C-alpha positions as CSV (number, residue, x, y, z in Angstrom):
1,M,-1.1,19.3,4.2
2,A,-1.8,17.7,7.5
3,K,0.7,17.3,10.3
4,F,-0.4,14.1,12.0
5,L,3.3,13.2,11.8
6,N,4.0,15.6,14.6
7,M,1.7,13.8,17.0
8,G,4.4,11.2,17.7
9,F,2.8,8.1,16.0
10,N,5.3,5.4,16.7
11,K,6.5,2.5,14.4
12,Y,4.8,-0.2,16.5
13,N,1.4,1.5,16.2
14,F,1.9,2.0,12.5
15,E,2.8,-1.6,12.0
16,K,-0.4,-2.6,13.9
17,I,-2.4,-0.5,11.4
18,V,-0.6,-2.1,8.5
19,K,-1.6,-5.6,9.9
20,E,-5.2,-4.3,10.1
21,G,-4.9,-3.3,6.5
22,I,-3.7,-6.7,5.5
23,S,-6.5,-8.3,7.5
24,A,-9.0,-6.2,5.5
25,I,-8.0,-8.1,2.4
26,P,-10.5,-11.0,1.7
27,E,-9.2,-14.3,3.0
28,K,-9.4,-15.9,-0.5
29,F,-6.7,-13.5,-1.7
30,L,-4.6,-13.7,1.4
31,K,-4.4,-17.5,0.9
32,M,-3.1,-16.9,-2.6
33,L,-0.2,-14.7,-1.5
34,S,3.1,-16.5,-2.0
35,N,6.6,-15.5,-1.2
36,V,5.8,-11.9,-0.3
37,E,6.7,-9.9,2.8
38,V,5.0,-6.7,3.9
39,V,7.3,-4.3,5.7
40,T,7.2,-0.7,6.9
41,E,9.8,2.0,6.5
42,K,9.7,5.6,7.5
43,N,10.3,6.9,4.0
44,P,11.3,5.6,0.5
45,S,15.0,5.5,-0.2
46,P,16.5,7.9,-2.7
47,E,17.2,4.8,-4.9
48,Q,13.5,3.8,-4.8
49,L,12.4,7.3,-5.8
50,K,15.0,7.5,-8.6
51,K,14.0,4.1,-9.9
52,L,10.3,5.2,-10.0
53,R,11.2,8.7,-11.4
54,F,9.3,10.4,-8.6
55,G,9.6,14.1,-8.7
56,Q,9.2,16.6,-5.9
57,G,5.7,17.2,-4.7
58,Y,4.7,13.5,-5.0
59,Q,4.2,11.2,-2.1
60,L,5.0,7.5,-2.3
61,F,2.8,5.6,0.2
62,G,3.7,2.0,-0.8
63,L,5.9,0.0,-3.2
64,Y,5.7,-3.5,-4.6
65,E,9.1,-4.9,-5.5
66,G,9.2,-8.4,-6.9
67,V,8.0,-10.7,-9.6
68,P,4.2,-10.6,-10.0
69,K,2.5,-14.0,-9.8
70,T,1.5,-13.7,-13.5
71,K,5.1,-13.6,-14.5
72,R,6.5,-16.5,-12.5
73,W,7.8,-19.3,-14.6
74,S,10.5,-21.6,-13.2
75,Y,10.2,-19.6,-10.1
76,G,12.1,-21.0,-7.1
77,Q,14.8,-20.3,-4.5
78,V,14.4,-16.6,-4.7
79,L,14.1,-13.9,-2.0
80,P,10.5,-13.0,-1.2
81,D,8.8,-10.2,-3.0
82,K,8.5,-7.1,-0.8
83,I,5.7,-4.7,-0.2
84,T,6.8,-1.6,1.7
85,I,4.3,0.8,3.3
86,F,5.9,4.2,4.0
87,Q,4.9,5.7,7.3
88,E,5.9,9.4,7.1
89,P,4.4,10.2,3.7
90,I,1.0,8.7,4.8
91,E,1.2,10.6,8.1
92,R,2.0,13.9,6.3
93,V,-1.3,13.8,4.4
94,S,-3.4,12.6,7.2
95,N,-5.5,14.5,9.8
96,S,-6.3,11.6,12.1
97,E,-5.6,8.1,13.0
98,E,-8.7,7.0,11.2
99,E,-7.5,8.7,8.0
100,I,-4.2,6.9,8.3
101,K,-6.0,3.5,8.7
102,E,-8.0,4.2,5.6
103,I,-5.0,5.2,3.5
104,V,-3.0,2.2,4.7
105,K,-5.9,-0.2,3.9
106,N,-6.0,1.2,0.4
107,V,-2.3,1.2,-0.1
108,V,-2.0,-2.4,1.1
109,W,-4.7,-3.4,-1.3
110,H,-3.0,-1.5,-4.1
111,E,0.4,-3.1,-3.6
112,I,-1.1,-6.6,-3.2
113,A,-2.9,-6.1,-6.5
114,H,0.5,-5.6,-8.1
115,H,1.7,-8.8,-6.5
116,F,-1.2,-10.5,-8.4
117,G,0.0,-9.0,-11.7
118,I,-2.4,-6.1,-12.0
119,D,-0.6,-3.1,-13.6
120,E,-0.7,0.5,-12.4
121,K,-3.3,1.6,-15.0
122,R,-5.7,-1.2,-14.1
123,V,-5.2,-0.8,-10.4
124,R,-6.0,2.9,-10.7
125,A,-9.2,2.2,-12.7
126,I,-10.4,-0.3,-10.1
127,E,-9.7,2.2,-7.3
128,K,-11.6,4.8,-9.2
129,T,-14.6,2.5,-9.4
130,K,-14.3,1.5,-5.7
131,N,-14.2,5.2,-4.7
132,K,-17.2,6.0,-6.8
133,K,-19.2,3.2,-5.3
134,K,-18.1,4.3,-1.8
135,K,-19.2,7.9,-2.5
136,N,-22.6,6.7,-3.8
137,N,-23.1,4.6,-0.7
138,E,-22.2,7.5,1.6
139,E,-24.7,9.7,-0.3
140,L,-27.5,7.1,0.3
141,T,-27.0,7.0,4.0
């Protein structure tokens, strides 16, 4: 397990990386985001972990809380959905700032996919395909 956390990465710099991760999402999808806020926190709360039934040894990098766009009927006058990116769990598994940026970019994509109504199983399948393509492209270069 990496200890990038001990290098003193501050909240401001982490938020900048999250903004870069959001910017990496294709514009056509960013335009379709509605009533959603992306925030950062150091760690998930005990309530969030309990709600998700996360056990020890697992790291939660991000969380989507809200009503997916596919389930919005008579939707109005509600608080924004929330995507939270958790700084310390990401830093704990990272060896460098570049690795943090890559993880954040992937987590932002993952949580935005939930906002659009893609369930966890499908998101993971898409990620697996993306990673396989990335690995194949790296082998070609």
